[in-house]
N, C-alpha and C positions, 0 to 999 in steps of 0.2 A: 504494500500500500504506500502510495506517495502521500506525504503529510500535508503538503501545500494545498490550501483550499478546503481541507477537511474540518469537520466540527468535532470538538472534544469536550468532555466534562472531566474535571479533576476534582475529586472530593479531598478535603483536607488541603486545599490548594493555597491556604494562607500562610504557610511556613514550610520549612524543611524540604523533604523530597517533593511534596506537592508544589511548592513555590518554584523549585528548580524545573519541574516538569512543565508547569504553565509557561515559564519563560522560554524553555527550549521549543515547545510546540509553537508558540507565537513567533519565535525567531525563524521557524521553518515555514511560516505562512498559514498556520492553522487559526481557526476561530475557536476560542476557548471560553467555556463557562467555568468560572472559579467558584466552587461550592465549599462552604465552610460555615461553622458556627461562630468563628472569629470574624466579626464584621470588619473591624479595623484592619486586620491582617489581610483578609480577602480583598477588600477594596484597594489596599496599598499594592498588592501584587497585580491586580487587574490594571491599575493605573500605570504600573511600572513598564508595561509593554507598549506604551503609546507610540514609541518611535520604531517599533519592530514591523516586519512585513505583515504579521497577523494581527488579530484583535483579541481583546478579552473583556469580559464583564463579570460582575460579581452577583452571586445569589446566596442568601442565607439558607443553608440546608442542614438539617439534623438528619444524619444518615440512619438513625434509629426509627425515623418516622416514615412509614410507607406512603403517606399522603404527600410529604415533602419530597420524597424521592420521585414520585409520579410527576409532581409539579416541576422538579428539576429537569426531567426529560422533556416535558412539554415546553419549558422555557427555552431549552437548547434548540428545539425545533422551531419555535416561534421567532427567536432572535436570529438564528443562523440558517434555518431551512432544513435541518435534519440532524443526524447524529452518526458519527463514524467511529469514535473512540471513547470508551468509558474507562477512566482510571480510578478504581476503588482504592483510595490511598488513606483515608481518614483512619486514625487509630489513637488509642490511649492506653496507658498502663494502670495497674491497680493503685500504685503510689503509696501503699501502706508499708510499715516497717516489716511486718511478718504476715503471712497468709492468715494466721489465726486472728489477727487484728483487723482484717479487711471487712468492711461492712457489706452486708448483702446487697445494698443498693449500688455500691461501687463495683462489686463483682458483676452484677447484672449489667451495669453500664458498659463495662469492658467487653463482655460477651456480645452485647447488642451492637456496640460500635464496631468492634474488630471482626466479628464473624457474621452476625446477622446483617450488618450494614452492607458488606460486599454481596451477600446472597440476594438480599432484597433489591439492592441497587441494580444488580445484573438482571434480575427478573423484570424490574421496571423498564429497563432499557432494551430488552431483548427484541421487542417488536420493531423498534426503530433501527436497531443494529442489523436485523435480518434484512431490512429493506436496502441498507447500504453495504451489506456484506462486511460488517465492521469487526471491531476487535475489543475485547475486554482485557484490561490489565489489572492485576491485583498486587498490592504491596503486602507480601507475607513477611517472613523473617527467617534468619538462620535458626532462631529459637523455635520455629515450627518444624525443623528437621532434627535438631538435637535439643533436648529439654534445657530450659533456662531456669535453674532452681530458685533464682532470686524473685521470679514472678511466675508461678505456675499457671495462673489464669491467663496471662498474656501469652505464654508459650502454647497453652492449649488452644487458644483462639487462632493463633497463627498456623498451627498444625491443621486446624480445620480449614483455613483458607487454602493451604496447599492441597488438601484432598478434595475440596470443592472444585478447585481449578482443574485438577487431573480428571475427576469424575465427569464434570460438566462438558469437557472438551468433546467427548464422543457424541453426547446428546446434541451439541450445538452444530456439529458438522453438517447435518442435512439443512440447517438454516443458513449456512454460509458464514457463520460467526465463529471467530477464533477466540480463545481465552488462554492467557498465560499469566504467570506470576514471577516476581523477582523476590529472592530471599536474602536480603542484606544482613551482614553482621552489624557491628556497631557503626552507625552513621553519625556524622557531625550535624545533629539537629537538636532543636530545643527539647525533643522528647527524651533524650538521654538524661537530661537534668531532672526529668520527672519520673525516672524509673523507680521501680519498687525499692523501698527502703531509704531512698535519698531524702524524701520529705521528712522522714522520722529521725534523721541523723542530727547529732550535735554539730555545732559550727566546726569543731576540729575534725570530726568524722567526714563532714561534707567537704572540707578543704582537702583531706586526704583522697577522697573519692574523685574530686575534680582533678587533682594532680595525676591520679592513676589514669583517668580518661584522657588527659592531655598526652600521657606517655604512650597510649595505645596507637597503633597504626590505623587511625580512623578512616572510614570510607567517606568520601565527599558526596554530597547529594547528586552532583552532576555525573558521577560515576554510575550511580543507580539509574539515572535517566538515560545514560548511554545504553544500558541493557534494555530498558523499556522501549527506546526508539528502535532498537534492533528487532524487538518482538513485534512492533507495529509494522515495520517495513518488510520483514521477511515473511512472505505469505505462506511459507511452508510450516511455520511454527504455530502449533496449538497444543495445549496441555503441558507446555513446558513450565517447570518451576526451577528457575536458575539460581543457584547459590552464588553469592558475591560476598566473600569474607576474607579478611587478612589474618584472622586468628585461626589456628588449626582447629578443626572440629573435634570437640571432646567426646569421650564416651558418654552415653546417656546418663543424665543426672549429675554431671560434673561440670563445674564452671571454670573458666580461664580468666583470672583477674576479676572475678565477680560478675562478668558480663559476657554475653555472646553477641 
């Protein structure tokens, strides 16, 4: 698929990987709907592409709401005339010190955002994507391939995204829709600072954690976007869940430096 002139939706487009994806797509001439609950960040990103070949606009979208996801797809069609690319990128962590301390409401929010969001977003967009023979991209995680003991719920949701991607690929083939996922290790995004346990740390512990993060060979958001762009433009790719990590993959249940 050629990206120039195509219509894309990026959820969680107001920061991190989503922001990098919006900017890349717009630089290649796409028309992008930036979907996020972060109104300030989403508008900032949409406005930042004003001088690029493509265009972007913002829409407040909670990916846990089926009604808002349906409106998201409808808005892409109304504003830009269709839909070719859906990037399910929005994600959150539990953010509690220990699993036993996590509230039921927060656990539910992580499952709904990270797993149900991509599933329902894909379902909402499938009709439009089948008309354009489009592509779905999911931001999964290396922690969906090998367990991240610091945040079991996050890890479980990302494993779900991996298996959803692989299982859906065969069902989508008759519709002409491809679906792929990228599984990054530690990426230099704001989400790293919101990882499980970080919020509960003392100032000294947080300083040590941040020093450890700085010492890691972090992946830059644009490196993740390089993979996503390849998954868009290579028409032979579907059902791929590509790992992108600079840390060696541990045995299950083992962490490297506290993060994967």
